[in-house]
N, C-alpha and C positions, 0 to 999 in steps of 0.2 A: 404478680408481679414480671417484669423483663428480666432475661437473661443478662448477664456481659455482653454475649454472643450479639443478642436482640439490640442493646443499648450502643453498639457500635453497628451496627447494620442500618441505624434511624441515622446515629450520626454521621455517617458518610454519606447516605443518602442526602441528608438536608445540607453536606457540603455540596453535594453534585447537584442540586436543586439551584444551588446559589451560581455554580461554574455554567450551568446551563442558559441561566437567566442571561451571563453575561457573553455567551459563546453558541448560543442554539444549533448551530449550523457545522460544529465540530463533531465529526463521527464518532473520536473517541470517546468524547463525554456523553456522547448520545448513547451509545452503548453501554457504558459502565452504569448511567442512572437507568438505562434499561434492565439491567440485570439486579441491580440494587432495588427496583421496584418489584420487578416481577419475584425477587426472593421473600418480599415484606408482604407479598398477596395482592399488592397493587395492580392486578393483572389488566385492567381498564388502560390506565396510564402508560403500563410497560406496553401492551398492543399499540398504542400511538407513537410511542419512542420506535418501536421494530419498523413499525410501517413509515415510520420519516428515515430510517435507516434504508428500508428497502427502494423508497424512493431516492437518496442519495446515491447510493450504489445497490444497482439492481442485481449485481453478481455476487453481492454478499450473501452467502449462502446460510452461513449461521443465523444471520437476522431473519431470512425469509423464513426458516426451518421453526424459530421459534415464534415468529408470529405467525403461521400456522398452525403451531400446536395452540395456542391461544385464541384462534379462532373455532378450532375443535374445541375446547374446554366450553365456549361461550355459545355453542349453538350455532355457527358461520358455516356452516359444513360446503356450501358453495364456493365463497372464496377460500379455504382450507384446501379442498381440492385442486383450486387454478393454482394456487400457490405450489402445491409438491408437485403437481404437474410438468409445471415450468422449471423446479430443481431438477427435473429428472430430463427434461428437455436440452439443459445446459450443462448436462453430463455427469450430475451429480447421482449419486448410487447407493448411499448408505441404506441400511437396513431399515431404518426410524423413518425415511422418506416414505418407502415403497407400504410400510406398516398405516402411517397415516393418510397418506392416499388412499389405501384401502377401506379405511376407517370413515373418513369423507364419501367414497364412493358406496360405502354399503347406507350412511345417514341419508344420500341422495338417492336411493334406490338404483344404482346399477351395480347390479350384483358382479355381473360376468367380470367387470373391469375389477370390482374388486379381489374376486377371486383368483385372478391371472396375477395380482400382485401380492396375493398371499401363499401362494403354492410354494415359490421357492425358500418360504421364511419357516414353513412349516417343523422343519426338521431341525430349526435353528432358536430353540427356547431361550439361549442367553440374549441373542440381539432381538429378539418380538415374543417376549414371554408370555404373550395374550393373542397371538395369532391364531392358536384354534378356537380360541372363543369366538373371536369375529369372523373365521370361515364358519363357524358354526351357526353362526345368525345369518350370515350372507344365504348360508343352504338354508337356512328354516325359511328364511323370505322367499325362497325359488320353490317351496314345497318340497324338498329333497329331506325329508323328515329322519330317513334311515341313516344316509351318509350325516346329514346334520350332528344325529345320536353320537355317532361314532368320534367326531372332532369334539363333542362337546364334553365326553368323557375322559379325553385326553385332554381337555383345559383342565377338568376337575384334577387330574393325576398330576398335573403339573403345576397346580395351584391348587391344592386341596383347602385353602382359607381365604381364599379369594371369593365373595360372595355373588359379584358379576358372573361368575362361572357357574355356580352352583345353581342360580337361580335362572340361567340361559338352560341348563341341563332338566331342570323341574319344568321351566314352561315346553321343551319339548318332549318330554314324557307327558306332559298332559295335551298337548296336540296329538301326540301319538294316541291317546286316550288309556295309557297307563295312570288310571289317577293314584292308585297306591303310591309308586316309588313319584309322581310327582309331587304328591303332599310331604314326603318324606324329605325330599330334595329342598324343595320350598321351607320347610320346617329349619333346616341347617343353614340356609342362605340369610332365614329372618332371624336368627340367632346370631349373625355376625352383622346382618344390617336390617334393622326392622323396617327400615324403608325401601328396601330393595323392591327393584320396580317389575321384574320378571315374578320374583317369588310373589309379590301382593297381588299381581295377576291372578297368578293360577289359586290363590287362597280365593279371590273372587268370583273366580268362574267355576270355581267347585261350588260355590255357595249356589251361586244360578242353576248348576247341575239340578243341587239338593231343593232346589224352589226354596230356598232360605234367603228370600229377597232383601230382608232388612240387614243381614251381616254382610250380604254381596253388596248394598249399598254404600254402606260404609266402608267396606274394603275400598271400593271404587271412587268414593268422595275424597277419600285420603288420596287414592293415586292421584287425580286430578290436580289436586291441592299441590301436592308437593311434586308432579310430573305433567304440567299442564298442554305438554307437547305428545303427549299419551293420546295415541288416536286410539287404540284396543279400549283403552277403561273408558273414551267418551261414549262409545258404542255399545259398552256393557252397561252404563246408565240409561242411555236410550233405551236397550233391550226392558230394563228393570223400571222404568218409567212406562214402558209400554204395557208392561204386564200389570202397571198399577191403573192404568187407565189414563193417565195424564199424557196424553197425547202431543199437545203442543210441547212439551218440554222434552219428550221420546225425539221428537223430529228435531228440537233445536241440537241435542245431545249427537244425535246421530249427524246432521250438516256439519259439527264442529269434527268429529270425527274422520268425517270424508274430508274437509280441507286438506285433515294431516296426512290421511291415506286415500289418494285421490285415485289410486287404482284398485279400491277393495271391493270387490264384487260383491261379495255377500254383504257389505255394508250398504250397498245402494238396494238391495232386496230388502234389508231388513227396515232402510228408509220408508220402503214402497209402501211397506205393509204399515206403517205409524199414517203414512199418508192417506191409507185406504182406511184405516179405524177412523181417520180424521175425515172421514167423506170428501178426501181431495182425491179424485181418480184419476184428473189428469196431470198433477201433479206426480201421482205415484207410476204412472204409465212415464212420463217423460225420466224418474229416476231407474226405471227397468231398461229403458232406452240406454242412458248412459251406461249401466253395466253392460247392455249386450254390445255397447261400441269398444269395450273392454275386451269383452271377451266371450263370443256368441254362442260359446260351446256348453256355457252353464246351465243345466236342465231347470232348474230353479227360477232363474229368470225368464225363461218363455212359459212357467207353468204360472207364475204370478201375472203375465200379462194376460194367459187365458182367463185368468181367474177376474180381473179388469172387464176384460171383454163380457165376460158373460153378467158378470154386475150391471153392466151397461145396454145388457139385449142383445149383444152382436154375438149370435152364438156360432155363425161361422168362424168367425175370426178367432172364437175361443177355442173350438174344435181344432184349428190348426195347429194354434200355439200348444194345445195340450198335447196334442200329439208328438209337436218337435218335444218339448220336453220329456214327454216317455222314451221318445227315441234314443236322446242323449242320458238320461236316468230314469230307467224302469221303476225306482224306487220315491221319484218325486214327488215329495210332500206337496207341493203346490198342485202340481198334475192333477193329483188324487183328490183335492178338493175342488179345485175348478171343476172336475168331471161331476160331483155331488151338484155343484150349483146347476152345470149344463143339465143335468137330470131331472132337476126341481125345474128350470127355466122353460124347459120345452114346452113350447104348447100351452102355455099359462101366462097372457099377456098381464105384464105387471109382477110377474111373481120375483124377477130378480130386483126390482126396486125395493121388496117386501124384504128380500134375504139380504142388501144392503141394511133395513133399518132394524132387521134383527141384530147384525153383527152390531151396530153403532149402538145398540140398546144393551148391550154386553151381555145379549143370551146366549153368546156362543164366547164361554168363559176363555180364560189364557192359563188353565191350569198346565198341571203335568202331561196330560196326553195330546195338549192341542197347540194353541201358537205360541208361547212361549218356549216351549223345547221344540217346536219344529224352526223356531225361528234362530234358536241357538245352534241346531245342528245345521242348516243353511249355513250361516255364518262357518262354523266350521269344515263347510264341502268345500269353501272356497279359500280355504288356506294357502295355498298355491298362488294364490290372486294377491294376498294380503300384504300389504306394505308396513307393516309395523310389529315391532315385538316389544 
């Protein structure tokens, strides 16, 4: 049942709808109707009106700020970034503008710019209560896990009942391989918000670590249903289906992940392995070349190229790529696998083809000590290049 205040709000909104129909270019009417629709939760309609106000008067800072805030809520991060940047360029310097610009920049992958605008806000919690949380996310994306953890802990200290802060802290602990702390903080976040993205990601990822793929699948399927723009969740589903042997599904999910996280080096590596298992070595090579175009100092990418070359009988290229992989990462998992293929294939015509067939026949399983765990490690190794939390 509506309260009296709700009834009054609806009645005033309806009156202003009539006023607007009669005088649609009156700034005062447009602004009040936008405020009423925003208060009523009609954000799409309110956004249309605030956009009209900005068109009528580009110097209307309040309208531009409200429109940018609506864009952020609706996932239109590029539009929000442009509006907030324009406000700053016009001389407006409110903390909320800097914070919203930083938020938009984090979502657009512009972490350095986000950090620049967040730094002055960190000691002003009254003006920007979630600045430390956003700083933690930006630093997490850049792979600076220790410093990100410091900011996440401050965020939780400042807002101990804020599920997003608790979830971000849990995810940072998970990526720092402190699984006990990750699980504890994830449980606290989920007690406040059962669909918290970061906390659900921790639970699902922990289940993959434990080879509990049924639980992991349920967690990540729920995640993508509620957060369809979660590149990390799509990647995890791809890893799960790779383990199950459903290579077509794995490839589709990993490709979806990379649409959302186009700079995710580990994601291209995982996709390449799904393509290898699907007997599409040319596509796998293309995926690894895309990874190298982003960062050619990731040893697992070169190890993967060595594996493909060995499978195709190009042992010279295989040796070269494996050498690069080992130089970049002496513990490279893929370089070790490539070395075994080279050893088997040397001097044995047709041997590489038999190795491929054996892999595709699943005689090499995806158990705890083999590819599923190895791929998860590859993904973890490339956290610094990841474009999603």
